[in-house]
Backbone as CSV, one residue per row, in Angstrom:
resi,resn,N_x,N_y,N_z,CA_x,CA_y,CA_z,C_x,C_y,C_z
1,UNK,138.350,113.657,99.846,137.766,113.237,100.743,137.913,111.925,101.903
2,UNK,138.285,112.625,103.161,138.935,111.843,104.042,137.761,110.672,104.636
3,UNK,138.438,109.918,105.245,137.795,108.791,105.878,137.011,109.268,107.117
4,UNK,135.613,109.216,107.416,135.245,109.839,108.727,134.528,108.245,109.337
5,UNK,134.262,108.569,111.017,133.870,107.615,111.700,132.423,107.326,111.191
6,UNK,131.523,108.072,110.761,130.149,107.883,110.243,129.736,108.505,108.945
7,UNK,128.916,107.789,108.189,128.365,108.652,107.146,126.867,108.355,107.214
8,UNK,125.986,109.457,106.605,124.640,109.477,106.885,124.395,109.409,105.365
9,UNK,123.490,108.499,104.571,122.755,108.205,103.449,121.356,108.516,103.536
10,UNK,120.883,109.952,103.090,119.362,109.865,102.956,119.148,111.357,104.423
11,UNK,118.739,112.376,103.535,118.576,113.629,104.508,117.232,114.016,104.452
12,UNK,116.116,112.961,104.787,114.732,113.255,105.022,115.056,113.728,106.319
13,UNK,113.453,114.057,107.151,113.590,114.771,108.395,114.184,113.602,109.440
14,UNK,114.085,112.246,109.138,114.927,111.562,110.290,116.468,111.555,109.980
15,UNK,116.724,111.264,109.031,118.225,111.209,108.246,118.797,112.041,108.991
16,UNK,118.098,113.713,108.759,118.799,114.876,108.884,119.299,115.139,110.555
17,UNK,118.091,114.450,111.286,118.166,114.574,112.576,119.419,113.745,113.284
18,UNK,119.255,112.511,112.976,120.560,111.530,112.944,121.842,112.041,112.708
19,UNK,121.976,112.733,111.924,123.370,113.219,111.123,123.402,114.346,112.023
20,UNK,122.711,115.211,112.306,123.006,116.575,113.201,123.442,116.214,114.663
21,UNK,122.646,114.961,115.062,123.030,114.678,116.400,124.603,114.087,116.361
22,UNK,124.830,113.017,115.536,126.299,112.647,115.441,127.284,113.723,115.433
23,UNK,126.854,114.465,114.611,127.811,115.719,114.506,128.065,116.564,115.759
24,UNK,126.779,116.772,116.307,126.816,117.415,117.643,127.596,117.053,118.990
25,UNK,127.482,115.550,118.631,128.149,114.329,119.503,129.758,114.413,119.200
26,UNK,130.134,115.143,118.219,131.733,115.134,117.975,131.998,114.146,117.370
27,UNK,130.959,113.370,116.404,131.243,112.121,115.671,131.982,112.925,114.125
28,UNK,133.096,112.112,113.735,133.110,112.737,112.270,132.645,112.175,111.064
29,UNK,131.637,113.191,110.575,130.776,112.594,109.829,130.620,113.133,108.203
30,UNK,130.515,112.342,107.482,129.978,112.916,106.157,128.319,112.593,105.515
31,UNK,127.865,113.404,104.847,126.681,113.123,104.499,126.458,112.612,102.985
32,UNK,125.298,111.976,102.772,124.761,112.174,101.138,123.612,112.228,100.868
33,UNK,123.072,112.731,99.990,121.395,112.666,99.844,121.525,112.994,97.935
34,UNK,120.817,112.281,97.412,120.656,112.312,95.858,120.047,113.939,95.509
35,UNK,119.223,114.495,96.486,118.961,116.113,96.201,119.701,116.859,97.200
36,UNK,120.628,117.583,96.085,121.875,118.156,97.132,121.162,119.417,97.965
37,UNK,120.105,119.796,97.695,119.533,120.748,98.429,119.368,120.633,99.767
38,UNK,119.009,119.317,100.280,119.221,118.807,101.513,120.309,118.776,102.361
39,UNK,121.804,118.856,101.574,122.696,119.082,102.129,123.130,119.740,102.652
40,UNK,122.517,121.245,101.952,123.321,122.367,102.280,123.505,122.896,103.743
41,UNK,122.265,122.619,104.861,122.482,122.941,106.078,123.834,122.089,106.641
42,UNK,124.294,121.100,106.167,125.432,120.577,106.658,126.614,121.297,105.862
43,UNK,126.618,121.633,104.728,127.609,122.531,103.928,127.822,123.700,104.890
44,UNK,126.719,124.384,105.327,126.921,125.374,105.919,127.804,125.501,107.150
45,UNK,127.469,124.325,107.855,128.293,123.924,109.250,130.081,123.193,108.845
46,UNK,130.062,123.141,107.608,131.378,122.716,107.135,131.876,121.133,107.363
47,UNK,130.740,120.592,106.980,130.490,119.081,107.288,130.762,118.743,105.743
48,UNK,131.327,117.281,105.710,131.822,116.960,104.467,130.486,116.319,103.752
49,UNK,130.558,116.506,102.735,129.277,115.905,101.875,130.059,115.041,100.551
50,UNK,129.509,113.846,100.710,130.126,112.846,99.710,129.673,112.969,98.231
51,UNK,130.296,113.046,97.397,129.861,113.603,96.069,129.127,112.096,95.136
52,UNK,129.641,110.794,95.753,129.284,109.481,95.283,128.913,108.699,96.627
53,UNK,127.967,107.682,96.184,127.865,106.944,97.265,128.866,105.901,97.687
54,UNK,129.916,106.030,96.580,131.099,105.065,96.996,132.136,105.627,98.146
55,UNK,132.062,107.119,97.906,132.589,107.956,98.866,131.783,108.027,100.291
56,UNK,130.605,108.155,99.992,129.975,107.911,101.326,130.201,106.834,102.216
57,UNK,130.768,105.545,101.452,130.799,104.236,102.265,132.240,104.155,102.889
58,UNK,133.107,105.599,102.593,134.332,105.427,103.280,134.272,105.875,104.697
59,UNK,133.562,105.214,105.545,133.244,105.451,107.090,133.532,104.007,107.773
60,UNK,133.629,104.509,108.971,133.511,103.123,109.977,132.150,102.623,109.678
61,UNK,131.254,103.433,109.753,129.765,102.608,109.626,128.864,103.742,108.930
62,UNK,128.082,103.014,108.166,127.321,103.948,107.070,125.497,103.860,107.600
63,UNK,125.481,104.620,108.186,123.800,104.670,108.371,122.951,105.103,106.895
64,UNK,121.858,104.534,106.668,121.150,104.807,105.782,119.622,104.822,106.226
65,UNK,119.041,106.155,105.771,117.383,106.183,106.160,116.913,106.789,104.614
66,UNK,116.245,105.684,103.893,115.554,106.042,102.753,114.098,105.718,102.876
67,UNK,113.192,106.228,101.797,111.944,106.379,102.404,110.899,104.852,101.897
68,UNK,111.653,103.740,101.249,110.726,102.775,100.743,111.630,101.829,99.844
69,UNK,110.886,100.657,99.874,111.757,99.519,99.232,112.608,100.060,97.668
70,UNK,111.839,100.735,97.062,112.204,100.855,95.702,113.562,101.588,95.818
71,UNK,113.457,102.736,96.803,114.633,103.448,96.966,115.741,102.788,97.349
72,UNK,115.526,101.790,98.543,116.712,101.220,99.098,117.408,100.055,98.323
73,UNK,116.403,99.655,97.073,116.906,98.369,96.182,117.579,99.078,95.095
74,UNK,117.074,100.449,94.639,117.721,101.106,93.662,119.253,101.618,94.196
75,UNK,119.241,102.209,95.458,120.600,102.560,95.788,121.521,101.770,95.976
76,UNK,121.271,100.701,96.727,122.126,99.500,97.187,122.279,98.505,96.443
77,UNK,122.619,98.765,95.368,122.740,97.914,94.064,123.947,96.804,94.328
78,UNK,124.038,95.579,93.413,124.906,95.092,93.135,126.099,95.716,92.956
79,UNK,126.086,96.736,91.863,127.091,97.003,91.231,127.581,98.428,92.293
80,UNK,126.888,98.662,92.756,127.645,99.727,94.137,128.530,99.187,95.206
81,UNK,127.623,97.983,95.819,128.295,97.341,96.904,129.695,96.333,96.661
82,UNK,129.719,96.038,95.347,131.199,95.559,94.988,132.083,96.745,94.681
83,UNK,131.542,98.018,94.789,132.857,99.002,94.853,133.199,99.226,96.395
84,UNK,132.307,98.504,97.542,132.365,99.103,98.723,133.617,98.179,99.262
85,UNK,134.497,98.568,100.405,135.698,98.013,100.943,134.816,96.766,101.720
86,UNK,135.504,95.309,101.683,134.744,94.432,102.723,134.835,94.642,103.931
87,UNK,134.043,94.095,104.669,133.899,94.487,106.001,133.201,95.798,106.300
88,UNK,133.023,96.647,105.573,132.258,98.076,106.031,130.961,97.639,106.629
89,UNK,130.462,98.333,107.437,129.360,98.246,108.161,128.235,99.191,107.528
90,UNK,127.337,98.603,107.422,126.154,99.319,106.882,124.828,99.232,107.716
91,UNK,124.156,99.945,108.272,123.246,100.063,109.131,121.905,100.352,108.182
92,UNK,120.971,99.556,108.016,119.981,100.283,107.075,118.715,100.752,108.179
93,UNK,118.373,101.589,108.334,117.120,102.340,109.109,116.024,102.494,108.563
94,UNK,115.948,102.202,107.299,114.645,102.483,106.794,113.560,101.434,107.351
95,UNK,112.206,101.725,106.963,111.411,100.746,107.293,110.917,100.251,105.750
96,UNK,111.137,98.870,105.858,110.839,97.916,104.485,110.322,96.877,104.791
97,UNK,110.181,96.123,103.264,109.162,94.666,103.452,110.320,93.796,103.889
98,UNK,109.809,92.555,104.103,110.699,91.668,104.472,110.992,91.080,103.207
99,UNK,110.818,91.168,101.888,111.311,90.858,100.618,112.495,91.276,100.497
100,UNK,112.154,92.958,100.593,113.462,93.712,100.595,114.181,93.623,101.498
101,UNK,114.015,93.677,102.773,115.084,93.299,103.707,115.857,92.020,103.426
102,UNK,115.184,90.985,102.713,116.078,89.725,102.696,117.030,89.828,101.356
103,UNK,116.395,90.774,100.472,117.313,90.762,99.153,118.440,91.753,99.597
104,UNK,118.315,92.690,100.395,119.467,93.627,100.699,120.622,92.641,101.619
105,UNK,120.044,91.833,102.605,121.166,90.812,103.316,121.466,90.112,102.101
106,UNK,121.337,89.420,101.178,121.741,88.787,100.236,122.844,89.710,99.669
107,UNK,122.637,90.591,99.178,123.574,91.770,98.291,124.432,91.804,98.913
108,UNK,124.345,92.350,100.385,125.491,92.540,101.029,126.425,91.438,101.389
109,UNK,125.963,90.210,101.554,126.694,88.925,101.948,127.817,88.508,100.819
110,UNK,126.972,88.524,99.598,127.694,88.322,98.400,129.044,89.312,98.080
111,UNK,128.723,90.716,98.797,129.794,91.967,98.376,130.880,91.741,99.484
112,UNK,130.378,90.788,100.674,131.484,91.028,101.910,131.269,92.293,102.616
113,UNK,130.101,93.009,102.381,129.860,94.246,103.299,128.890,93.931,104.670
114,UNK,129.303,94.007,105.658,128.362,93.569,106.869,127.389,94.776,106.988
115,UNK,126.200,93.986,107.316,124.967,94.261,107.271,124.164,94.233,108.400
116,UNK,123.622,95.244,108.820,122.703,95.110,110.333,121.238,95.845,109.572
117,UNK,120.268,95.609,110.185,118.962,96.498,110.176,118.632,97.233,111.357
118,UNK,118.405,98.273,111.454,118.300,99.314,112.617,117.117,100.178,112.325
119,UNK,116.029,99.938,111.856,114.886,100.655,112.268,115.074,101.482,113.509
120,UNK,114.386,103.028,113.315,114.525,103.620,114.547,112.732,104.011,114.943
121,UNK,112.556,103.816,116.277,111.311,104.065,116.703,111.105,105.630,117.289
122,UNK,110.240,106.366,117.048,110.200,107.905,117.469,110.424,108.619,116.261
123,UNK,109.839,110.043,116.709,109.794,110.862,115.603,111.286,111.811,115.877
124,UNK,111.634,112.812,114.615,112.828,113.310,114.620,113.407,114.172,115.831
125,UNK,112.112,115.141,116.272,112.601,115.796,117.562,113.233,114.865,118.811
126,UNK,113.052,113.674,118.949,113.571,113.035,119.921,115.165,112.651,119.785
127,UNK,115.758,112.646,118.312,117.116,112.243,118.354,117.909,113.507,118.947
128,UNK,117.684,114.722,119.393,118.630,115.707,120.021,118.744,115.312,121.292
129,UNK,117.888,114.736,121.916,118.062,114.289,123.291,118.189,112.854,123.417
130,UNK,118.364,112.090,122.385,118.720,110.554,122.201,117.899,109.796,122.725
131,UNK,116.529,110.212,122.244,115.593,109.410,122.633,114.685,108.631,121.730
132,UNK,115.050,108.506,120.772,114.717,107.237,119.727,115.142,105.817,120.315
133,UNK,114.346,104.982,119.740,114.622,103.620,119.998,115.044,102.801,118.704
134,UNK,116.406,102.222,118.839,116.781,101.410,117.593,116.262,99.929,117.888
135,UNK,115.398,99.319,116.699,115.367,97.443,116.994,116.290,97.138,115.812
136,UNK,117.400,96.394,116.456,118.294,95.972,115.683,118.101,94.632,115.414
137,UNK,118.548,94.066,114.033,118.693,93.156,113.623,120.072,92.560,113.101
138,UNK,120.658,91.388,113.348,122.321,91.270,112.548,123.188,90.901,113.642
139,UNK,124.225,90.626,113.348,125.121,89.731,113.898,126.002,90.453,115.219
140,UNK,125.685,89.944,116.398,125.636,90.279,117.617,127.075,91.212,117.636
141,UNK,128.063,90.660,117.253,129.528,91.197,117.411,129.605,92.455,116.664
142,UNK,129.398,92.525,115.189,129.168,93.543,114.503,128.158,94.900,115.361
143,UNK,126.996,94.316,115.598,126.228,95.389,116.769,126.670,96.191,117.735
144,UNK,127.540,95.271,118.407,128.436,95.899,119.620,129.853,96.851,119.142
145,UNK,130.163,96.399,117.964,131.174,97.434,117.203,130.594,98.830,117.322
146,UNK,129.370,98.615,116.601,128.785,100.253,116.264,128.037,100.614,117.230
147,UNK,127.766,99.965,118.592,126.756,100.322,119.443,127.230,101.743,119.810
148,UNK,128.388,102.246,119.974,128.629,103.843,120.875,128.108,104.495,119.768
149,UNK,127.902,104.470,118.496,127.216,105.437,117.237,125.734,105.560,117.677
150,UNK,124.968,104.362,117.713,123.344,104.189,117.924,123.253,104.952,119.461
151,UNK,124.056,104.784,120.266,123.868,105.667,121.521,123.903,106.948,121.709
152,UNK,124.527,107.500,120.586,124.595,109.435,120.413,123.086,109.348,119.865
153,UNK,122.056,108.856,119.547,120.487,109.393,119.342,119.504,108.175,119.673
154,UNK,120.035,107.255,120.403,118.914,106.042,120.899,119.093,105.834,122.185
155,UNK,118.177,106.331,122.931,118.219,105.995,124.495,117.961,104.142,124.468
156,UNK,117.819,103.507,123.458,117.847,102.348,124.141,117.953,101.365,122.434
157,UNK,118.657,100.242,122.604,118.872,99.363,121.257,118.055,97.929,121.887
158,UNK,117.103,97.468,121.129,116.364,96.112,121.300,117.081,95.300,120.268
159,UNK,118.017,94.083,120.222,118.656,93.424,119.356,117.559,92.236,119.314
160,UNK,117.050,92.057,118.451,116.040,91.163,118.167,116.328,89.783,117.329
161,UNK,117.367,89.701,116.895,117.666,88.357,116.196,119.075,88.435,115.266
162,UNK,119.479,87.618,114.940,120.623,87.554,114.380,120.515,87.585,112.604
163,UNK,119.067,87.476,112.299,118.447,87.602,111.087,118.324,89.069,110.816
164,UNK,119.147,90.015,109.952,118.499,91.383,109.848,116.757,91.631,109.680
165,UNK,116.703,90.753,108.902,115.379,91.079,108.417,114.305,90.990,109.578
166,UNK,114.437,90.364,110.407,113.555,90.178,111.634,113.244,91.845,112.204
167,UNK,114.444,92.603,112.280,114.058,93.664,112.731,113.033,94.740,111.809
168,UNK,113.080,94.225,110.611,111.957,95.300,109.723,110.688,94.856,110.102
169,UNK,110.459,93.064,110.811,109.277,92.728,110.632,108.768,93.662,111.916
170,UNK,109.622,93.472,112.910,109.196,93.932,114.440,108.834,95.581,114.214
171,UNK,109.652,96.286,113.333,109.259,97.840,113.265,107.837,97.873,112.091
172,UNK,107.652,96.873,111.521,106.406,96.895,110.884,105.035,96.684,111.906
173,UNK,105.673,95.658,112.941,104.876,95.472,113.826,104.296,96.451,114.580
174,UNK,105.288,97.122,115.190,105.063,98.389,115.721,104.459,99.313,115.080
175,UNK,104.582,99.866,114.062,103.878,100.708,113.436,102.274,100.268,113.146
176,UNK,102.375,99.133,112.869,100.801,98.536,113.060,99.910,98.644,114.351
177,UNK,100.741,98.870,115.305,100.405,99.209,116.426,99.872,100.554,116.652
178,UNK,100.583,101.318,116.275,100.506,102.940,116.035,99.231,103.204,115.099
179,UNK,99.144,102.534,113.818,97.731,102.945,113.391,96.807,102.308,114.018
180,UNK,96.796,101.495,114.793,95.378,100.867,115.487,94.971,102.242,116.634
181,UNK,96.324,102.564,116.945,96.081,103.545,118.460,95.538,104.808,117.861
182,UNK,96.201,105.217,116.540,95.193,106.320,115.995,93.773,106.056,115.589
183,UNK,93.451,104.730,114.919,91.963,104.606,115.000,91.403,104.579,116.035
184,UNK,92.001,103.914,117.211,90.915,104.010,118.637,90.985,105.490,119.162
185,UNK,91.863,106.586,118.924,91.717,107.599,119.396,90.730,108.311,118.690
186,UNK,90.454,107.992,117.268,89.805,108.983,116.488,88.424,108.496,116.701
187,UNK,88.126,107.039,117.239,86.571,106.602,117.453,86.069,106.838,118.591
188,UNK,87.176,107.057,119.763,86.714,107.450,121.171,86.576,108.941,121.675
189,UNK,87.581,109.935,120.595,87.402,111.200,120.797,85.959,111.426,119.817
190,UNK,85.662,111.012,118.762,84.764,111.338,118.385,83.447,110.936,118.861
191,UNK,83.509,110.071,119.564,82.473,109.420,120.410,82.007,110.637,121.497
192,UNK,83.061,110.950,122.420,82.899,112.043,123.475,82.800,113.412,122.968
193,UNK,82.822,113.512,122.135,82.987,115.222,121.500,81.413,115.192,121.333
194,UNK,80.894,114.478,120.621,79.475,114.258,120.200,78.709,114.454,121.281
195,UNK,79.346,114.554,122.516,78.051,114.702,123.766,78.859,115.863,124.320
196,UNK,79.697,116.717,123.664,79.888,117.875,124.243,80.972,117.928,125.265
197,UNK,81.693,116.873,125.290,83.007,116.571,126.093,84.071,117.329,125.543
198,UNK,84.920,117.823,126.227,86.172,118.818,125.795,86.721,117.257,125.259
199,UNK,87.432,117.658,123.961,88.146,116.355,123.497,89.519,116.495,124.078
200,UNK,90.061,117.813,124.667,91.288,117.533,125.446,91.478,117.138,126.713
201,UNK,90.327,117.491,127.324,89.826,116.876,128.724,89.872,115.340,128.386
202,UNK,89.281,114.936,127.541,89.227,113.055,127.054,90.530,112.541,127.184
203,UNK,91.446,113.457,126.383,92.709,112.813,126.166,93.753,112.950,127.014
204,UNK,93.605,113.838,128.120,94.213,113.991,129.417,93.440,112.985,130.093
205,UNK,92.361,112.430,130.070,92.221,111.435,131.401,92.479,110.236,130.735
206,UNK,92.573,110.026,129.255,92.939,108.645,128.677,94.532,108.914,128.951
207,UNK,95.443,109.411,128.943,96.777,109.612,129.056,97.031,109.309,130.393
208,UNK,96.527,109.869,131.397,96.472,109.851,132.554,96.359,108.513,133.217
209,UNK,95.217,108.008,132.846,94.682,106.588,133.695,95.146,105.312,133.194
210,UNK,95.263,105.158,131.455,95.646,103.905,131.084,96.727,104.047,130.001
211,UNK,96.594,104.880,129.192,97.509,105.165,128.061,98.664,106.312,128.030
212,UNK,99.553,105.903,128.604,100.520,107.137,129.103,101.804,106.958,128.005
213,UNK,101.834,106.315,126.967,102.654,105.707,125.987,102.954,107.309,125.137
214,UNK,103.872,107.171,124.394,104.065,108.668,123.495,103.012,108.408,122.379
215,UNK,102.528,107.456,121.862,101.738,107.485,120.792,100.487,108.251,121.167
216,UNK,99.956,107.899,122.692,98.732,108.426,122.943,98.738,109.929,123.041
217,UNK,100.065,110.096,124.073,100.512,111.573,124.527,100.673,112.562,123.421
218,UNK,101.484,111.953,122.240,101.697,112.688,121.208,100.599,112.896,120.407
219,UNK,99.989,111.912,119.739,99.182,111.774,118.818,97.705,112.485,119.164
220,UNK,97.505,111.983,120.568,95.834,112.583,121.184,95.532,114.118,121.102
221,UNK,96.575,114.822,121.688,96.606,116.099,121.359,95.780,116.746,120.031
222,UNK,96.865,115.900,118.982,96.712,116.514,117.666,95.249,116.127,116.927
223,UNK,94.954,114.983,117.528,93.572,114.608,116.726,92.650,115.466,117.640
224,UNK,92.480,115.722,119.034,91.727,116.597,119.701,91.513,117.771,119.033
225,UNK,92.739,118.695,118.717,92.505,119.609,118.412,92.533,119.709,116.468
226,UNK,93.090,118.641,115.970,92.722,118.640,114.532,94.100,119.563,114.215
227,UNK,95.122,119.303,114.569,96.422,120.016,114.461,97.305,119.006,113.870
228,UNK,97.006,119.286,112.479,97.748,117.830,111.742,99.126,118.617,110.809
229,UNK,99.436,120.037,110.971,100.330,120.412,110.477,101.415,121.266,111.295
230,UNK,102.796,121.325,111.442,103.580,120.380,110.145,103.500,119.175,110.387
231,UNK,103.243,118.640,108.960,103.216,116.876,109.108,104.657,116.454,109.329
232,UNK,104.775,115.616,110.340,105.525,114.778,111.069,105.834,113.687,110.232
233,UNK,104.929,112.705,109.552,105.010,111.515,108.939,103.495,111.824,107.929
234,UNK,103.973,111.914,106.365,103.014,111.915,105.611,101.743,110.862,105.545
235,UNK,100.796,111.154,105.107,99.901,110.032,105.143,100.160,109.023,103.937
236,UNK,100.956,109.243,103.063,101.354,108.301,101.996,102.143,107.401,102.742
237,UNK,103.059,107.826,103.712,103.645,107.210,104.279,103.170,106.068,105.209
238,UNK,101.932,106.838,105.989,101.048,105.646,106.810,100.412,104.837,106.024
239,UNK,100.371,104.877,104.848,99.816,104.007,103.706,100.817,103.018,103.185
240,UNK,102.057,103.539,103.524,103.170,102.605,103.046,103.099,101.558,104.090
241,UNK,103.361,102.037,105.419,103.548,101.089,106.274,102.284,100.036,106.477
242,UNK,101.145,100.603,106.366,99.993,99.667,106.194,100.204,98.173,105.336
243,UNK,100.611,99.225,103.671,100.984,98.010,103.146,101.989,96.956,103.280
244,UNK,103.160,97.613,104.174,104.308,96.576,104.540,103.403,95.318,105.303
245,UNK,102.854,96.016,106.297,101.841,94.894,107.293,101.120,93.824,106.387
246,UNK,100.268,94.485,105.347,99.639,93.318,104.452,100.957,92.387,103.983
247,UNK,101.856,93.276,103.149,103.004,92.041,102.754,103.490,91.113,103.814
248,UNK,103.809,91.633,104.794,104.340,90.736,105.808,103.542,89.416,106.269
249,UNK,102.158,89.801,106.468,101.143,88.958,106.539,101.178,88.259,105.480
250,UNK,101.217,88.428,104.285,101.225,87.014,103.119,102.472,86.749,102.926
251,UNK,103.509,87.302,103.446,104.648,86.467,103.186,104.798,85.392,104.354
252,UNK,104.076,85.709,105.391,104.111,84.744,106.330,102.963,83.761,106.736
253,UNK,102.206,83.963,105.171,100.822,82.873,105.176,99.898,83.410,106.483
254,UNK,99.554,84.744,106.664,98.559,84.970,107.806,97.383,85.912,107.198
255,UNK,96.481,85.893,107.800,95.504,86.719,107.535,94.968,87.471,108.926
256,UNK,95.280,89.045,108.746,95.008,90.278,109.930,93.625,90.424,109.425
257,UNK,92.765,90.253,110.488,91.038,90.992,110.343,91.063,92.650,109.964
258,UNK,91.578,93.363,110.514,91.230,94.709,110.376,92.216,95.321,109.531
259,UNK,92.968,94.749,108.422,93.861,95.465,107.697,92.924,96.144,106.547
260,UNK,91.809,95.569,106.206,91.184,95.914,105.034,90.119,97.120,105.352
261,UNK,89.650,97.226,106.777,89.131,98.378,106.800,90.209,99.641,107.320
262,UNK,91.243,99.234,108.065,92.413,100.434,108.008,92.753,100.978,106.567
263,UNK,92.620,99.952,105.504,93.303,100.374,104.332,92.220,101.572,103.879
264,UNK,90.760,100.906,103.787,89.790,102.118,103.464,89.564,103.491,103.895
265,UNK,90.099,103.320,104.922,90.427,104.591,105.625,91.112,105.511,105.254
266,UNK,92.794,104.465,104.908,93.869,106.001,104.495,93.407,105.767,103.010
267,UNK,92.879,105.060,102.370,93.173,105.393,100.653,91.829,106.566,100.718
268,UNK,90.677,106.572,101.749,89.744,107.575,101.416,90.728,109.030,102.016
269,UNK,91.369,109.050,102.767,92.133,110.171,103.172,93.371,110.850,102.174
270,UNK,93.406,109.569,101.132,94.421,109.818,100.573,93.877,110.792,99.199
271,UNK,92.463,110.564,99.261,91.766,111.266,97.964,91.225,112.697,98.210
272,UNK,91.579,113.017,99.621,91.320,114.332,100.044,92.375,114.980,99.873
273,UNK,92.462,116.194,99.184,93.485,117.380,99.066,94.354,117.653,100.269
274,UNK,93.484,117.921,100.958,94.286,118.798,102.580,94.787,117.422,103.263
275,UNK,94.037,116.235,103.553,94.372,115.207,104.281,95.445,114.879,103.721
276,UNK,95.744,114.274,102.572,96.866,113.733,101.917,97.991,114.690,102.220
277,UNK,98.042,115.697,102.329,99.522,116.794,102.746,99.397,116.560,104.127
278,UNK,98.569,116.330,105.046,98.832,116.459,106.431,99.492,115.274,106.919
279,UNK,99.843,115.272,108.161,100.351,114.171,109.311,99.529,113.197,108.967
280,UNK,100.000,111.871,109.203,98.986,110.804,109.051,98.106,110.358,110.283
281,UNK,98.496,111.602,110.961,96.984,111.124,112.218,95.838,111.807,111.831
282,UNK,95.865,112.486,110.506,94.490,113.122,109.989,93.963,112.268,109.543
283,UNK,94.196,110.855,109.229,93.234,109.705,108.571,92.319,109.885,110.066
284,UNK,92.338,110.478,111.227,91.310,110.342,112.306,90.096,111.354,111.592
285,UNK,90.102,112.323,110.712,89.146,112.815,109.958,88.200,111.948,109.307
286,UNK,88.751,111.084,108.764,87.637,110.046,108.213,86.770,109.538,108.976
287,UNK,87.365,108.949,109.954,86.539,108.523,110.878,85.640,109.308,111.370
288,UNK,86.144,110.593,111.744,85.382,111.754,112.784,83.751,111.841,111.435
289,UNK,84.260,111.943,110.367,83.202,112.573,109.520,81.860,111.080,109.194
290,UNK,82.683,110.000,109.338,81.807,108.926,109.326,80.688,108.428,110.540
291,UNK,81.388,109.033,111.627,80.599,108.880,113.059,79.366,110.472,113.132
292,UNK,79.867,110.979,112.353,79.114,112.399,112.408,77.783,112.461,111.597
293,UNK,78.130,111.245,110.525,77.036,110.817,109.527,75.577,110.125,110.274
């Protein structure tokens, strides 16, 4: 197993897209996934696959994209990090809680492994065009050292502070805005379509006049047409993101008024077998049903 410029740990939809973009850009890359089935498309291309996590860390920079707190805390254990060469750079791209982010910082510092938080904004299909956005937290000089790799899949990097956990908080805040955008569209689309206004026309007006961002332009047509498959981001992950908001508010001794309402909508969606397996924007159907009552 030879040393590479980059490694990607975690080959879900986003991790796969980022790994593929790095490879397409000519970056020598190795990949690792606990379920080896996800590695097969890369094996077919002749890409190196790490047999162990320690092998995955034999790179200039290691990107990881895991699904939640439990996964990152299990994978990036003190035992693993003790085996990683000191000075290695690890960029955690997962959306995780403040508590988990601070725990990872402490573990990496104790092991002498350089740690950055770098969650991305955008959906996987934006990676090939380098149109993801990276929210980075951590040491400025370390970030500058690996910026060339971020630029392969990100059109913009925002450095939000020297403390890595702050980037996790910013990502949580962005996702909370997305949840509110879904709810705003669910309510307004349901309102006008009950007066027999074409929901697609309404979305066109909405995105042309005032809300031209990707959240409205991307999710608006999905809600208007009830087009929630294939699921780009599962309902359970949306509920996870809402839970992260609640956890962050608790950690910072804050009370956010609308989280209870939104939690009720997501929990109702999770009880519906079809909605639970749909894109998280399908939470809009809960509101549609309530309004139609």
